[in-house]
N, C-alpha and C positions, 0 to 999 in steps of 0.2 A: 628897718623898724624904728620908729621915733623913740627917743629917750624921754620926751616930755609930751604931755597932752593936756589940753584944757578939758576938764571933766566936771560934770555936775554931781550932785549928791547921790546919784543912783548908778554911777559908773565905776567900775573897778576892773583892773587889768594888770596881769603879770606882776602881782605883788604890790601894786598901788593900793594904798589904804583908802577906803571910802571916807570922804569927809562927812561930818555930822551936822552940817547946816545946808541950807539951800543955796548958799553963795557959791559962785564959781571959783575954783582954785587951780593952780598949776601944781601938779604932783609929779615928782621925779621918780623914775624907775630906780630901784635899789641897784647898787653897783654889782652885787654878787648875784649869780644865777640861783634859781631854786635848787635846794639841796647842796649848798655851797660848803664843802670841806668841813672845817672845824665846827662851824655853827651847827650843822646838821648832826655831827657826832655828839656834840654837847646836848642837843635836844634828845637824841636817842638815850643818852646816859641818864636822863631825868625820868625815863619811863620805868614803872614798877613791874612790868611784865618780864619774865625770864627770857623771852624770845618772841619772834614774829607770831602773831595770832590772826586768824581769819575772822573769828567771831568771839564775842565776849558778852556773857549774860550780865545785864545791868539792872534788871528787875525780873520778877518771876515770869518766865515765858517771853521775855523781851531781850533781844540781842543786838548790840552794835556790831556792824560788819565792816570789813575792809573795803566794801564796795560803796561806801558813803551812804549806806542804807540802814534802816532799822528793820529788824525782822520781828514780827509778831508771830511767834512760833505756832501757837495753837490755831490761829486763823490762816496760817500759810500766806501771810500778807507782808509785803515790803512797803516801807514808807520812805520816799525820797523827796527832795525839795530843791527849788532854785536851779532849774536847768538853764534858764535864760537863753533859750533858743533864739537865733537871729541876732545875737549880740554883735557879731562882726559886721553885719549889715547895718545895724544902728550906728556903729562907730564910723562906717564908711560914709553915712549921711552927714556926719559931723566933720568929715574931711580927714579922719584918722584911718589909715590903712594898716591892717595886720594880716598875717597868714590865716587862712580860713581852715581851722582844724577842729573846732569845737564839736560839730555834729559827729565827726568820725570818732572822736574820743568818747563822746556820750554813748554812741551805739556800742562801742567796744566795752565800756563799763557796764552797760545794761546786759550785754551778752554774758559777760563773766558773772554778773550778779545772778542771772537766771540759772546758769550752769551750776553755781555753788549752792543755791538755796531751793530750787524747784518750787518757787512760790506760785500761787494760783491767782494772786491779786496784787496789784501795785497801786498804791495811793500816792499821788503827787501833791505835796502840801504847798502848792502855789508857786507863782513865777515860773510857769512852764515856758513862757516866751518873755522877750525883754522889752520891746518898745511899748511905752505907755499909751501914746496918742493915736495909734493906728495899727493896722496889720501890714507889715512890710512884706514884699514879695518873698524874701528869704524866709520869713516866718511861716507863710502859707505852705511853702515846700517842706521846711524842716519839721514843723509841728506834725504835719500829716505823716511824713516818713517815720518819725520816731514813734508816734502813736500806733501806726500800723505794725511796727516792729514789736512794740509791747503787746499789742492785741493778739498777735500770732502766738504768744506764749502765756499770757495771763490777762485777767480782766483789769483794765485801767480805770481808776477813779480819780477825777480831777477836782482839786479844791482851789478856789480862786485866791490869787495873790494880788498884791497891789500893782504888779506889772501886767495883769491879765485882763485889763479893761475891755479889750476887743477879742479875747480868745474865743468867746462863745460863738462868734461868727464862723470861725474855722471849724470848731467842734461840730457845728450844725451839719457840715458836709459829711461828718463821720457818725452822725446820730449819737453823739456823746454829750451828756449834760455837764455843766460846770456848777459845782456845789459850793455853798458857803462854808461847809464843814463836813467832816466824816466822823462818825462814831463807830469805832471798831475795837473789839476785844477789851472793852472797858476803858478805852482812851478816846479823848476828843482830839481830832486832828484838824488843825487850822494853819493858815499861813503865819499869823503872828503879828501882822501890822495893825490889827485892831483888837480891842478887848473882846472877850467871849464869856458867855455865861454857861457854866457847866459844873457838875459835881464830880466829874472824872478828872484824872490827871490829863495833862495836855501834851501833845506832840506838835511841834511847830518848826518852821524854817525861818526865813526872812533875815535873820541876823548875820548869817555867814560866819559863824564863830571860827576862830583860828588861834593857834598858839604862835606867837611871834618871838623870834630869837635873833640876836646878833652877837658876834664875837668881837674880840679886841681889834680885829682888822676891819671891822665894819661889814663883814659878810652877813647877809640877812636870809633867814628862812621863815616861811609862813606855812604852817601845817594846818589844814582844815581839822575841825574837832567837833565831837559831840559834847554837849554840856548837859549834865544829868543831875536832877534833884528828885526828891520823892514825888513831887507833883508836876514836874515839868521836864521834858526832854527837848533840847534844841538840836536840830539836825545840821550837819555841815552842808554847804552848797554842793550840789551834784555837778555843776558846771566847772570845768577845769580852768576857766578864766576868772572865776570868783574866788580869789584866794583869801578874802575875808578880813575881818576886823578882830583885833586882839580881844580875847575872851575877858580880859580884866579891864577893858576900856569903858568905864562908866561915864555918863549914862548910855544906855543902849537905845537902839532904834525902836524896839518893841515895847509897848506899854505893859504887856504880860511879863516880859523879862524884867522890866524896871521895878515891878512890884514884888518880884520873887527874891527872897534872900538867897544869895549865891556863895557865901563864904565857904560853905561845905559842899558846894556843887562839885561833882566829879567831872574831870576833864579828860576826854579820851581822844587822842589825835588819830588821824587816818593818813597813812602814807601807802601809795600803791606798791612800793617795793618792800617796805618794812612791815606792812600790815598795821595793826592797831598798836597804839602807844598810850599806855595808861599813866597819866601824870598825877593821878590822885586828886585830892580836893583843891579847889580854887585857892584856898589860903596857903597851900603849899607852893603853888606857883607864885603867889604874891611875895612869899618869903624869899624866893630866889630871884625875884624880878630884877633887882638891882644888878645882879651879876650876869643874868642870862637873857632876860626878856626885853624886848623893845619898850621904850617908854613913850 
């Protein structure tokens, strides 16, 4: 596995941080593995929850789950985002070879999600596939396989993301539409790469929020996170390869998030082993940033 890769602004891998410009950069893989020792213990110690939790109510009838999904309880609907299927194939076209495990992990996560929630509807808030400019062979296969898996258990609703330019062609074979937005349970669900006009609170993806932490030895951990305000909920990426961008790294990619005051936003981390980690308001993270969080 390479320790360096030349990546553009839309590529993220094994803890690499997404650059915030369109210029190419060389990004080095952090020295420590995910969940590295002291760094991860420090991160858990920042959580305000007494122990591992599977679900946490963040608004009336709305729960963050340890499955990287938001549950709209009354509608029996789950909202996920940023699967980026075909990511390994897109990297291979750039000459970067990594083990191909994302589809397996996504199917496992979906299976656990359905077992725990018994949802009847799954809304995918964009970036279901990865490649912008065409449909890769891998994407034809993976998109259909994952959608059939979902459709056997619930109704899939797909919202267009900025990576989904050619997704509609694949969806046509499955007789599924690609929507600009979904309005469910008093929420407007979009990807988040564009502005949206709505009177309802927004649920979005796109940003791949994460809590970043390093210790004195340089060990680094990146934990995907929900970002929650009264009018906006940002979802963690569902892809295991999209470890995300520090929640406190302003400016953000999304124009919706950039216009939203976030000092009091609640940050809830998601770890597959530890469950949900409630870090409290963003300003609390900022107060301990110098000691614990990556700059």
